[in-house]
N, C-alpha and C positions, 0 to 999 in steps of 0.2 A: 117662076124661076127668079131667084134673087141674084144680086150682082156677084156674090161669091161663087155660086154655081156656074155662072157664065165664065168667070175667070178660070175655074177648075176645068171646065169643058174645053177651053182653048189649050190647056197644058197637057192634056192626056194624049199619049202617042197612039195613033190608030193602027200602027204596023206591028204591034206586039202579038205573037201567036198565042194560042191557048196551050198552056202547060200547067202541070200539077207537080206536087211533091212526089219524088220518086223518079221523075223523068231525067234523062241525061240531056243537057243543053250545052250549046256552044254560044257564048256571049262575046261578040266583037266589040271591044271598047276602044275609044279614041284615047291615045296616050300622048302627052306632050313631053318632049325631051329637048329642052332649050327652045330654039325657034322652030324645030321640026315637029310635025304631028304624024303619027302612024296608028294603024289599027293592030291591036293585040287580042288574040283569041284566048278565052278562058273556058275550058271545057270540063264539065264535071256534073255531079249529081245534085239536083235541087233537094236540099234538106229541110227548107222551111220557107213559108210564104207568110207575110203578115201585112196588116194595113189594108187600105182600100182606096179607090179613087186615085188622087194625085200622089198620095204618100205611100203607095204600095211598094214593098220591098221583097226581095227573095234572096236566099242564101244558097250559094253554090259551093260544093266541097269537092276537091280533087286531091290526088296524091302527086306530089312533085318531088322527085328524087328521094322517095321513101318517107317523106314528111307530109302529113295531112295539112292542106291549106283551105281555109274557108273564107269566102269573100261575099260581102253583102252588096247587092246592086239595087238601086231604085229603078223601078220598072219604067218610069217616064222620064228618065234622065237624058239630057242631050248628049252626054258622053257615050251612051250606048248606041252603036251603029245599027246592030241587028241582033236578034236572038233566034237561034235555029234549034229546033227540037231534033236531037240526033236519034234518041231512042225513047219510047214510051215505057214507063214502069208501072207496076201494080203494087201499091203499098196500102196498108190499112192504118196508117198513122198520119197525123197532121204535121208532126215535127219528127225528123229522123236524127235527133241529137245523140241517140245511143250509138251511132256509128263512130263517134269520136273516140270512144274507149276501146273499140274492137281492134284486134290485131290480125294479121294474116295478109296473104297476097291478094285475095279477092275482095277484101273490104276496103272501103274508101274512107 
């Protein structure tokens, strides 16, 4: 094991649950507002995962006041407090980018 692998092993968050594309997750994120810090929840559908090890990221899409919002989170970021899998989904795609163009009340 070389020195880069040792550094990467220290930075990986062990408290990340197993989730896949198509799952509905709630991501609790630390938000700074001036001198105060608070936790803000972002709940939506995982539409993409990419990368691996320390640089792994995932995209979550939700509908907020009728507008689709997509946010990319690094899995091992210190700003993420916790990730909770709300609902498991069954999809047959690696990326769900086709949901961006869909309209209707049940689409995200």
